[in-house]
MITIKOL-710695 format. One record per atom (N, C-alpha, C): x, y, z. Coordinates in nm, 4 decimals. Layout:
<recs>
        xx        yy        zz
         X         Y         Z
...
</recs>
This chain:
<recs>
        xx        yy        zz
    5.0298   -7.0589    0.4402
    5.1739   -7.1216    0.4744
    5.2665   -7.0106    0.4800
    5.3479   -7.0140    0.5704
    5.4332   -6.9076    0.5880
    5.5750   -6.9377    0.5265
    5.6466   -6.8469    0.5079
    5.7984   -6.8528    0.4348
    5.8911   -6.9471    0.5397
    5.8510   -6.9489    0.6619
    5.9459   -7.0200    0.7541
    5.9079   -7.1609    0.7464
    5.7743   -7.1954    0.7472
    5.7384   -7.3274    0.7302
    5.7807   -7.3865    0.6109
    5.7685   -7.3075    0.4950
    5.8189   -7.3665    0.3714
    5.9781   -7.3960    0.3595
    6.0520   -7.3202    0.4442
    6.1869   -7.3221    0.4373
    6.2212   -7.4631    0.5402
    6.1311   -7.4747    0.6399
    6.1576   -7.5931    0.7389
    6.1204   -7.7300    0.6569
    6.0214   -7.7136    0.5731
    5.9838   -7.8332    0.4867
    6.0859   -7.8634    0.3816
    6.1408   -7.7526    0.3308
    6.2331   -7.7825    0.2156
    6.3606   -7.8229    0.2707
    6.4113   -7.7747    0.3922
    6.5417   -7.8233    0.4575
    6.4997   -7.9924    0.5003
    6.3818   -8.0152    0.5638
    6.3600   -8.1471    0.5742
    6.3552   -8.2301    0.4622
    6.2976   -8.1944    0.3399
    6.3059   -8.2690    0.2272
    6.4552   -8.2842    0.1838
    6.5420   -8.1926    0.1694
    6.6708   -8.2028    0.1378
    6.7537   -8.2916    0.2272
    6.7177   -8.2993    0.3370
    6.7883   -8.3814    0.4528
    6.7572   -8.5305    0.4283
    6.6253   -8.5419    0.4025
    6.5694   -8.6793    0.3728
    6.6509   -8.7214    0.2394
    6.6422   -8.6346    0.1382
    6.6912   -8.6724    0.0067
    6.8439   -8.7047    0.0143
    6.9362   -8.6233    0.0911
    7.0713   -8.6562    0.1173
    7.0964   -8.7795    0.1877
    7.0127   -8.8137    0.2836
    7.0051   -8.9401    0.3607
    6.9851   -9.0653    0.2715
    6.8897   -9.0388    0.1999
    6.8345   -9.1450    0.0848
    6.9626   -9.1884   -0.0005
    7.0314   -9.0771   -0.0536
    7.1484   -9.0849   -0.1385
    7.2760   -9.1569   -0.0557
    7.2713   -9.1370    0.0651
    7.3841   -9.1960    0.1430
    7.3622   -9.3409    0.1606
    7.2291   -9.3818    0.1857
    7.1808   -9.5353    0.1971
    7.2006   -9.5932    0.0588
    7.1707   -9.5168   -0.0519
    7.1890   -9.5692   -0.1848
    7.3237   -9.6059   -0.2018
    7.4049   -9.5026   -0.1693
    7.5625   -9.5392   -0.1953
    7.6071   -9.6549   -0.1071
    7.5510   -9.6588    0.0197
    7.5925   -9.7721    0.0987
    7.5540   -9.8953    0.0191
    7.4330   -9.9078   -0.0127
    7.3875  -10.0484   -0.0754
    7.4699  -10.0784   -0.1926
    7.5068   -9.9835   -0.2776
    7.5967   -9.9929   -0.3885
    7.7321  -10.0482   -0.3345
    7.7934   -9.9999   -0.2365
    7.9177  -10.0348   -0.1915
    7.9040  -10.1770   -0.1352
    7.7850  -10.1986   -0.0715
    7.7652  -10.3424   -0.0116
    7.7567  -10.4570   -0.1418
    7.6879  -10.4026   -0.2410
    7.6830  -10.4810   -0.3610
    7.8216  -10.5408   -0.4071
    7.9053  -10.4252   -0.4301
    8.0440  -10.4324   -0.4645
    8.1301  -10.5304   -0.3650
    8.1241  -10.4880   -0.2373
    8.1902  -10.5778   -0.1506
    8.1328  -10.7220   -0.1461
    8.0235  -10.7590   -0.1666
    7.9642  -10.8908   -0.1675
    8.0406  -10.9619   -0.2871
    8.0236  -10.8888   -0.4175
    8.0923  -10.9363   -0.5240
    8.2466  -10.9793   -0.5042
    8.3121  -10.8892   -0.4404
    8.4523  -10.9129   -0.4056
    8.4742  -11.0163   -0.3266
    8.3761  -11.0285   -0.2210
    8.3941  -11.1627   -0.1425
    8.3759  -11.2774   -0.2155
    8.2654  -11.2872   -0.2939
    8.2636  -11.4260   -0.3640
    8.3709  -11.4494   -0.4595
    8.4525  -11.3383   -0.5187
    8.5525  -11.3641   -0.6021
    8.6693  -11.4142   -0.5198
    8.7015  -11.3498   -0.3940
    8.7986  -11.3879   -0.3147
    8.7845  -11.5231   -0.2704
    8.6561  -11.5788   -0.2240
    8.6380  -11.6973   -0.1886
    8.6570  -11.8020   -0.2953
    8.6196  -11.7854   -0.4294
    8.6538  -11.8649   -0.5203
    8.8040  -11.8771   -0.5548
    8.8761  -11.7749   -0.5511
    8.9994  -11.7403   -0.5749
    9.0734  -11.8445   -0.4678
    9.0276  -11.8409   -0.3296
    9.0779  -11.9012   -0.2254
    9.0750  -12.0578   -0.2495
    8.9583  -12.0891   -0.2877
    8.9273  -12.2478   -0.3286
    9.0269  -12.2840   -0.4336
    9.0332  -12.1997   -0.5513
    9.1451  -12.2351   -0.6501
    9.2618  -12.2669   -0.5975
    9.3208  -12.1523   -0.5231
    9.4557  -12.1628   -0.4571
    9.4771  -12.2946   -0.3607
    9.3649  -12.3323   -0.2923
    9.3834  -12.4467   -0.2260
    9.3930  -12.5627   -0.2988
    9.3252  -12.5713   -0.4127
    9.3462  -12.6862   -0.4907
    9.4845  -12.6899   -0.5647
    9.5269  -12.5830   -0.5872
    9.6658  -12.5594   -0.6567
    9.7576  -12.6064   -0.5552
    9.7662  -12.5574   -0.4263
    9.8490  -12.5885   -0.3270
    9.8595  -12.7301   -0.2997
    9.7307  -12.8077   -0.3037
    9.7354  -12.9645   -0.2773
    9.7993  -13.0186   -0.3845
    9.7739  -12.9911   -0.5229
    9.8495  -13.0444   -0.6394
   10.0045  -13.0259   -0.6220
   10.0288  -12.9063   -0.5831
   10.1877  -12.8652   -0.5646
   10.2491  -12.9541   -0.4681
   10.1719  -12.9738   -0.3448
   10.2322  -13.0599   -0.2494
   10.2546  -13.1904   -0.2951
   10.1528  -13.2671   -0.3725
   10.1734  -13.3885   -0.4283
   10.2861  -13.4031   -0.5242
   10.2944  -13.3039   -0.6201
   10.3985  -13.3034   -0.7131
   10.5476  -13.2864   -0.6419
   10.5335  -13.2018   -0.5308
   10.6650  -13.1939   -0.4609
   10.7158  -13.3264   -0.3999
   10.6203  -13.4099   -0.3306
   10.6583  -13.5227   -0.2759
   10.7111  -13.6154   -0.3966
   10.6323  -13.6273   -0.5065
   10.6851  -13.7046   -0.6227
   10.8108  -13.6902   -0.6558
   10.8429  -13.5446   -0.6792
   10.9722  -13.4873   -0.7366
   11.0853  -13.5229   -0.6446
   11.0522  -13.5405   -0.5081
   11.1567  -13.5733   -0.4088
   11.1898  -13.7074   -0.4092
   11.0956  -13.8047   -0.4418
   11.1039  -13.9381   -0.4651
   11.1852  -13.9873   -0.5706
   11.1559  -13.9145   -0.6873
   11.2171  -13.9268   -0.8160
   11.3793  -13.8712   -0.8054
   11.3940  -13.7651   -0.7499
   11.5207  -13.7217   -0.7182
   11.6279  -13.8026   -0.6487
   11.5549  -13.8721   -0.5406
   11.6116  -13.9559   -0.4596
   11.6635  -14.0948   -0.5444
   11.5674  -14.1431   -0.6056
   11.5995  -14.2685   -0.6944
   11.7098  -14.2403   -0.8006
   11.6962  -14.1147   -0.8646
   11.8096  -14.0844   -0.9594
   11.9519  -14.0549   -0.8933
   11.9461  -14.0191   -0.7815
   12.0693  -13.9942   -0.7096
   12.1174  -14.1397   -0.6647
   12.0434  -14.2198   -0.6370
   12.0977  -14.3464   -0.6030
   12.1620  -14.4415   -0.7370
   12.0920  -14.4175   -0.8368
   12.1286  -14.4812   -0.9672
   12.2329  -14.4085   -1.0363
   12.2595  -14.2839   -1.0044
   12.3502  -14.2002   -1.0914
   12.5115  -14.2508   -1.0845
   12.5439  -14.3106   -0.9811
   12.6897  -14.3492   -0.9799
   12.6984  -14.4707   -1.0750
   12.6123  -14.5606   -1.0587
   12.6058  -14.6931   -1.1307
   12.5894  -14.6564   -1.2840
   12.5158  -14.5641   -1.3119
   12.4952  -14.5054   -1.4574
   12.6283  -14.4710   -1.5226
   12.6852  -14.3809   -1.4202
   12.8191  -14.3222   -1.4616
   12.9302  -14.4352   -1.5044
   12.9279  -14.5295   -1.4068
   13.0355  -14.6270   -1.4121
   13.0088  -14.7034   -1.5468
   12.8593  -14.7516   -1.5628
   12.8324  -14.8411   -1.6827
   12.8538  -14.7437   -1.8131
   12.8400  -14.6159   -1.8167
   12.8566  -14.5406   -1.9261
   13.0156  -14.5421   -1.9589
   13.1110  -14.5351   -1.8803
   13.2333  -14.5323   -1.8834
   13.2854  -14.6518   -1.9343
   13.2620  -14.7647   -1.8658
   13.3101  -14.8888   -1.9121
   13.2464  -14.9468   -2.0337
   13.1316  -14.8997   -2.0799
   13.0566  -14.9286   -2.2062
   13.1179  -14.8598   -2.3324
   13.1966  -14.7609   -2.2933
   13.2536  -14.6908   -2.4015
   13.3867  -14.7433   -2.4502
   13.4380  -14.6726   -2.5664
   13.5590  -14.7244   -2.6165
   13.6767  -14.6641   -2.5284
   13.6600  -14.5891   -2.4298
   13.7665  -14.5342   -2.3492
   13.8284  -14.6345   -2.2585
   13.7523  -14.7447   -2.2155
   13.8243  -14.8359   -2.1293
   13.7987  -14.9769   -2.1922
   13.9080  -15.0498   -2.1744
   13.8978  -15.1808   -2.2403
   13.9277  -15.2677   -2.1345
   13.8542  -15.3774   -2.0947
   13.8609  -15.4814   -2.0141
   13.8672  -15.6042   -2.0726
   13.9869  -15.6782   -2.0641
   14.0017  -15.7966   -2.1348
   13.8767  -15.9032   -2.0860
   13.8192  -15.9731   -2.1636
   13.6924  -16.0472   -2.1385
   13.7204  -16.1967   -2.0855
   13.8416  -16.2525   -2.1084
   13.8682  -16.4022   -2.0823
   14.0289  -16.4162   -2.0491
   14.0530  -16.5446   -2.0004
   14.1691  -16.5675   -1.9796
   14.2588  -16.5857   -2.0967
   14.1941  -16.6049   -2.2170
   14.2873  -16.6358   -2.3552
   14.3456  -16.4946   -2.3818
   14.2722  -16.3960   -2.3463
   14.3482  -16.2528   -2.3873
   14.4736  -16.2258   -2.2911
   14.5561  -16.1572   -2.3678
   14.6801  -16.1062   -2.2924
   14.6373  -15.9900   -2.1871
   14.6936  -15.9712   -2.0784
   14.6719  -15.8972   -1.9789
   14.5272  -15.9060   -1.9281
   14.4759  -16.0447   -1.9009
   14.3679  -16.0589   -1.8477
   14.3653  -16.0047   -1.6986
   14.2554  -15.9268   -1.6645
   14.2255  -15.8744   -1.5172
   14.3050  -15.7492   -1.5233
   14.3579  -15.6862   -1.6148
   14.4116  -15.5597   -1.6189
   14.3231  -15.4520   -1.6921
   14.2906  -15.3367   -1.6353
   14.2085  -15.2385   -1.6996
   14.3095  -15.1513   -1.7721
   14.2721  -15.1343   -1.9087
   14.3454  -15.0554   -1.9940
   14.2496  -14.9305   -2.0284
   14.3060  -14.8201   -2.0047
   14.2477  -14.6935   -2.0271
   14.3022  -14.6275   -2.1637
   14.2211  -14.5903   -2.2516
   14.2802  -14.5216   -2.3768
   14.3285  -14.3798   -2.3526
   14.4014  -14.3598   -2.4652
   14.4720  -14.2269   -2.4464
   14.3691  -14.1106   -2.4555
   14.2569  -14.1269   -2.5183
   14.1634  -14.0320   -2.5498
   14.0736  -13.9992   -2.4262
   14.1126  -14.0675   -2.3101
   14.0150  -14.0484   -2.1896
   14.0184  -13.9039   -2.1295
   14.1220  -13.8490   -2.1714
   14.1389  -13.7094   -2.1244
   14.0318  -13.6108   -2.1682
   13.9962  -13.6502   -2.3091
   13.8849  -13.5747   -2.3764
   13.7541  -13.5830   -2.2947
   13.7272  -13.7044   -2.2647
   13.6077  -13.7199   -2.1741
   13.5979  -13.6277   -2.0457
   13.7074  -13.6347   -1.9717
   13.7254  -13.5518   -1.8574
   13.7211  -13.4081   -1.8843
   13.7882  -13.3733   -1.9726
   13.7806  -13.2199   -2.0227
   13.6409  -13.1660   -2.0484
   13.5851  -13.2544   -2.1311
   13.4499  -13.2113   -2.1881
   13.3504  -13.2316   -2.0531
   13.3594  -13.3280   -1.9858
   13.2720  -13.3170   -1.8511
   13.2857  -13.1884   -1.7820
   13.3906  -13.1643   -1.7330
   13.4224  -13.0553   -1.6390
   13.3962  -12.9403   -1.7154
   13.4163  -12.9214   -1.8324
   13.3731  -12.7950   -1.9215
   13.2227  -12.7772   -1.9159
   13.1656  -12.8770   -1.9596
   13.0158  -12.8684   -1.9527
   12.9363  -12.8483   -1.8082
   12.9898  -12.9156   -1.7309
   12.9591  -12.8839   -1.5768
   12.9679  -12.7500   -1.5340
   13.0938  -12.6992   -1.5634
   13.1171  -12.5457   -1.5286
   13.0406  -12.4591   -1.5943
   13.0073  -12.4809   -1.7368
   12.9102  -12.3863   -1.7971
   12.7738  -12.3938   -1.7495
   12.7245  -12.5167   -1.7043
   12.6034  -12.5187   -1.6401
   12.5940  -12.4478   -1.5125
   12.6858  -12.4772   -1.4194
   12.6844  -12.4097   -1.2956
   12.6983  -12.2515   -1.3084
   12.7936  -12.2001   -1.4085
   12.8126  -12.0619   -1.4327
   12.6856  -11.9922   -1.4770
   12.6110  -12.0665   -1.5727
   12.4759  -12.0124   -1.6318
   12.3761  -11.9971   -1.5069
   12.3751  -12.0885   -1.4289
   12.2919  -12.0929   -1.3214
   12.3040  -11.9657   -1.2235
   12.4340  -11.9712   -1.1888
   12.5009  -11.8528   -1.1092
   12.4403  -11.7060   -1.1744
   12.4840  -11.6986   -1.3007
   12.4491  -11.5856   -1.3666
   12.2947  -11.5421   -1.3709
   12.2198  -11.6499   -1.3905
   12.0811  -11.6299   -1.4029
   12.0336  -11.5871   -1.2637
   12.0738  -11.6371   -1.1598
   12.0271  -11.5934   -1.0261
   12.0709  -11.4653   -1.0002
   12.1926  -11.4395   -1.0388
   12.2359  -11.2832   -1.0175
   12.1484  -11.1761   -1.0874
   12.1437  -11.2170   -1.2082
   12.0501  -11.1271   -1.3067
   11.8990  -11.1292   -1.2421
   11.8485  -11.2163   -1.1977
   11.7224  -11.2331   -1.1468
   11.7040  -11.1342   -1.0315
   11.8091  -11.1392   -0.9485
   11.8098  -11.0668   -0.8210
   11.8262  -10.9229   -0.8345
   11.8956  -10.8697   -0.9613
   11.9046  -10.7318   -0.9887
   11.7971  -10.6537   -1.0540
   11.6917  -10.7178   -1.0873
   11.5752  -10.6465   -1.1681
   11.5218  -10.5316   -1.0661
   11.5196  -10.4121   -1.1276
   11.4784  -10.2875   -1.0572
   11.3136  -10.3143   -1.0108
   11.3042  -10.2583   -0.9045
   11.1626  -10.2605   -0.8552
   11.0535  -10.2079   -0.9547
   11.0853  -10.0937   -1.0099
   11.0033  -10.0194   -1.1012
   10.9602  -10.1187   -1.2284
   11.0627  -10.1908   -1.2711
   11.0650  -10.2810   -1.3860
   10.9716  -10.4010   -1.3280
   11.0023  -10.4261   -1.2146
   10.9036  -10.5401   -1.1629
   10.7598  -10.4898   -1.1569
   10.7541  -10.3832   -1.1018
   10.6020  -10.3437   -1.0778
   10.5237  -10.3205   -1.2248
   10.6145  -10.2751   -1.3273
   10.5626  -10.2550   -1.4549
   10.5368  -10.3974   -1.5230
   10.5924  -10.4952   -1.4832
   10.5732  -10.6378   -1.5271
   10.4540  -10.6755   -1.4828
   10.4403  -10.6581   -1.3382
   10.3262  -10.7223   -1.2657
   10.2423  -10.5938   -1.1943
   10.1436  -10.5288   -1.2897
   10.0906  -10.4039   -1.2292
   10.0021  -10.4313   -1.1120
    9.9444  -10.5415   -1.1031
    9.8533  -10.5786   -0.9862
    9.9223  -10.5655   -0.8636
   10.0567  -10.5835   -0.8517
   10.1281  -10.5796   -0.7296
   10.2221  -10.4478   -0.7006
   10.2003  -10.4018   -0.5909
   10.2936  -10.2919   -0.5603
   10.3914  -10.3256   -0.4427
   10.5180  -10.3068   -0.4610
   10.6149  -10.3496   -0.3694
   10.6473  -10.2541   -0.2795
   10.6367  -10.2582   -0.1459
   10.6825  -10.1541   -0.0506
   10.7506  -10.2304    0.0698
   10.8785  -10.1887    0.0805
   10.9408  -10.2290    0.1848
   10.9395  -10.3947    0.1980
   10.9791  -10.4618    0.0922
   10.9756  -10.5974    0.0927
   10.8674  -10.6734    0.1279
   10.7301  -10.6010    0.1052
   10.6087  -10.6501    0.1324
   10.5317  -10.6307   -0.0025
   10.4653  -10.7433   -0.0315
   10.3782  -10.7308   -0.1545
   10.2396  -10.7107   -0.1160
   10.1676  -10.6177   -0.1718
   10.0311  -10.5815   -0.1519
    9.9517  -10.5751   -0.2816
    9.8408  -10.6132   -0.2834
    9.7537  -10.6190   -0.4042
    9.6917  -10.4825   -0.4333
    9.7042  -10.4365   -0.5298
    9.6301  -10.3008   -0.5717
    9.4988  -10.3179   -0.6058
    9.4039  -10.2812   -0.5240
    9.2616  -10.3105   -0.5408
    9.2018  -10.2487   -0.6539
    9.2793  -10.1347   -0.7207
    9.2024  -10.0659   -0.8174
    9.2169  -10.1369   -0.9613
    9.3208  -10.2338   -0.9743
    9.3434  -10.3115   -1.0917
    9.2881  -10.4399   -1.1040
    9.2060  -10.4785   -0.9922
    9.1369  -10.6100   -0.9952
    9.0148  -10.5964   -1.0681
</recs>
C-alpha cells in the first residue's frame, strides 16, 4: 500500500466522518424542532381555550354593564329619597303635603359625591400616565422573554 492510497483512504474516512457528524447534528436539530413544534401546538390550543373563555366573559360583562347602567339612575334616586336629606310628607294630614323638603345638610352629600368622583377619575388618569411612561429597559427586565423593538414584540427563543 502506497502512501498516496493511504492518504486518499484517510481523506475519504475523514470526509465520511464529517458528513456523519453533520447528519447527526441535523437529526439533533430535528428533534429539538419537533419538541418545539409540539410545545407550540399545545400552547396554541391553550390560548384558543383562553380566548373562547375571554369572549364569553366579555359578552357577560357587557350585559351586566348594560343592566347596571339602566338601573343606576333609579338606584340613585331611591338612595337620595330614602335618606334623611330629603323629607317628603306622606299624607294629607301633614302640613305642606306635596312639597319636597331638602335638608340643609344636602350640600355635604353633593360635596362628598363630587370629591370622591374626582379622586377616582384622577387616580385612574395618574395610573394610565404612569403606566405609559415605564421605560423599555425596565419593561424588558420585568418580562425577559419579550424583546421590544420598534413597537413590535417578539419572543426571545433562547429563554424558552
